[in-house]
N, C-alpha and C positions, 0 to 999 in steps of 0.2 A: 522405608517410611510408607505407611499405608493410610489412605483416606477412604472412609466409607460414605458413599452417596446413597441416594434413594434406591438406586438399582445397580450400583457398581461398587467393586472393591478395587481401588486404584493404587498401583505402585507408582510413587512419585520420584522422578529423577533417576539417575543411575544408581544401581546397587553397589555396595562395596563389600569387601571381605573375600574369603577364599572359595565360597560356594559357587559353583558354575551357574551362569545365567539360566541355562535350560532347566536346571533343577529348581531354581527360584520361580521360574515361570510356571512349572507344574504345581508347585506348592501354592502359589497365588491362585491358580485356576481351581485347584481342589478346594481351597478355603472359600473362594467365591461361590462355587457350586454348593457347598455345604450351607451357605447363608442365603441361597436363592438369589445371588447377585451375579453380575457379569464381571469377569476379570478384565482389567485394563492397565496399560502402562501409559504414563503421561509425562511429556517433556523429557524423553530419553534421548541420549546422544546417538549419532549414526552407528557407533560401535555396538551398542546394545540393541538398536533397531535391527541391525543386520543379523544379530543372533536370534532375535525374536522371529524375524522372517524365516530364518533357517529352521526354526522350530515349528513352522507352519502358521505363525500368527500373521495377521494383516496389519500393515503399517501405513501411515500417512503423515506428511509434514504438518506440523501444527503451530510452530513458533520458530523464532530465530533468537538465539541468545546473543547478547551484545556484551563484549568484554574487552578488557585492556590488560597489558602488562605494565604495572605501575613503574617498574624500574626503567622501562624503555619509553615511557610516555614523554613526548616532546611537544610542548605547547607551541613552539615556534616553527610550525610547518604550514604550508599553504592550505592544507585541508582543514586546519583549525583556526583559520583567520576569523571566521564568525564567532568562534568561542572566545578568542582574544578580545574582540569588541565587547562581548557581553561582560567579560571579567573587568574590563576597563570601566564600563558603566557602573558596575557594582562598586568598584573601588572609589570612584568619584562621588558616589552617593554617601560614602562614609560607612558602608557595610563592613562588619567585622565577623569573620568565621573562625570558630574555635572547636577543637576536639573536646568533647565533654569528659571531664575527669571527676570522679566522686559522684555525689548526688546529682541527679538530673533535675531541671526545673519542670517537674511533672505537671504542675498546675498550668503553667504557661503553655507547655506542649499540648496538654489536653484541650485548652481553649483553641489553639490553632487547628488541632485535629477535628474538633467539632465543627468549626466554621468551614473547614475544607470539605467535610462530609456533606454538610448542608448544600454547599455550592455545587457539589458533584453528584448529587442524588444518592448519597450514601457510599460506604466503602465496599469494595469487592471482597469476596471470600475465597474459600477453598485453598488454592495454591498462592493466594495473594494475602499479604499481611494486613491486619487491621490494628488500630491503636488500642493499647491497653497498658497501664502503668507497669505491671509486672513483666509484660512482654518486652517493652522497649528497654526496661532496666537491665535486661540480660544481653543487650546489643551494644554495639559501638555507635555513638550518636555524635553527629556534627551539628552545631548550633550557629545560626546566623542572627546577628543583632544589628539594628540600624544605628544611626549616629546618636540617638537618644538612649540607647541601651535596650530598646524593646525587642523582644524575640519576634522575628519576622519569617522564620523558616527553620526547618530541621530536616535532616536525613538520617536514617538508621541503617545499619549494616549487620548482617550475620558475619562473624569473623572467626577464622581459624588461623593457624600459623602460616598457611600457604595461600589463603584466599579471603577476600572480602566480597560479600554479595549484597548489593543494594536491596533494601526492602521498602521502607516507607519514605516518601517524599511529601512533605506538608508545608507549602509556603502560605503566608498570609496573602489575602486578596490584594493588599496594597504594598506587597514586598517590592523593594527596588528591582528594577530590571537587572537580570543577571544573578539574582540571589541563588537560584538552584544550581546554576553553572558553577558559582563560587563554592557552594557546598560540596559538589562532586569533585571539583578540582582540588580542593583541600583534602578530601578523602583520598584521592589518588596519591597525593604527596605523603600523607600519613601512612598509607598502606605500603608505599615504597620504603619509608623509614623503618617500618615494622618487618620488612623482609618478605612481604607477600608477593607471590609470583603471578597472581591473577586478581583482577578486580572485575566483578560482573556487574553490569548495569541492568541485570535481569533480562527478561525476554520481551520481544515485540511480536505481535501476530503478523502473519503475512498480510499484505494489502488486500482490501476487500475485492478489488478488481482482479486479483490473482486467485481468488477462492475457487476451489474445485475439489471434488471427491467427498468422502464421508465426513471429513473434518471441517468442511466449509462452514457449517453452522457456527463453530467456535470462532472462525476467522471473522465472519460477518458481524456477529454479536460484539466481538471485541472492537471492531472499527466503529460501531455505533456509539460507543461511549464518548462522553464529553472529553475533548482534548486529545483524542487518539492521534490525529495528525500532528498536533503540537508535540506530543510525547515522542513520536518517531523523530521529528525534526530535532528535538532537544537531545536525544541520545546519539543520533547520527552526527551531531555537531562535534562530538569528541573523536570523530574519525576512528571508530572502534573496529575490532575484529568481529566477524559474524560467524556463528555456528548454528546449523539447523538443529531443530529439536522435533521429535516425533511422538505421535500417539499410536498405540498398538493394542489389538484385541484378537481373540482367537478366530473371529470370522468377520466378514463384512457387516453382517447384521449387528453383531456385538459392537463393532467399531462405531456404527451410527448411533446405537443406543448410548454408548459410553460418551460420545462427543456431546450429545444432547444433555446427558446427565451432568457432565462437567460444566457445560455452559450455564446450566441452571444453578449449579453450586457456586459458580463464580459471580454471576450477576444477581442472584436472589438468595444470598446466604441467610441462614437462620440466625436469630439473635444469639449472641454469645451468652453462655451461662452466667447469670448473676449480674450482668452489666449490659445495658442496651447499647452503650457506645463503645464497648470494649472490642478487642480483636485478638486473633491469633492466626497462625498460618493455615491450619486445617480445621474444618468444621464438619459437623454431622448434620445431614439434612433432615433426618427423621428422629430415630431414637438411638441411645447408646452414647458412648463417650465422644467428646468433641474431636479428639485426636487419637487415632489408633496407633500406638507404638507397638506394632505387630512384628514378631521375629520372623514371620513368613517371608517378608520382603523388606529389607532394610536399605535405605537410600541416603545419599549425602544430603545434609541439611542445606547446602548451598545450591 
């Protein structure tokens, strides 16, 4: 999966298939050079990062993926005491969480998404999902309703047979305490029932005080966002597994340029085609298609 920024051609996440990583790296680099862009890899695993380094690329840690094994998730552990308290509060409020089946309540969801975007200074772009009806309709969605039946939150996931990956979390401003915890806890249960071996809570940036190296711009910008500390606390409340993710480019200068370009793409995304409030996982900063489904470098959707 490849995203085109103003100055970069970025391979996102780990590639799959039989083609060796060094071959894919050279294809990506050649394609970037032909377009006058810098080649970059973003949020790759330690395995791919090691292969990129062996091929002469420069790498730096850029995020930490947060994930769980749904089948082994045990709520009754000391590390999840805070999570249990949140879930009890949600239950006492009359909150009800269900896995959406059939048609989604898109109008209600759109209203929540708009209010959330206004409260948070807009949605993020590039590697982060944004709300659009056709986009969430292709995902697995969990819905939270209060005692009156009003929709007060939803969470969406990319789903395969083996993995669920969290994408959108959109609570109402007055959602009962514990709403988002209840949504994720229900998703973990549903993923286990479906036989998924992994549920990703997506990535967290390293803490701003730990920022160093060429990727530090991404780290600091991510920490400046509203609720960054709260998001970290929320995800860590599930006592998850943590896996480092890396950014890579052919040279130190290219890595610095790519980090700045990706930071801009995430924090200042261009409007989505045809819909000011819509969203998708990848966007184009300047011209061309919003999502480049390029066979040069193919990556897991999760």
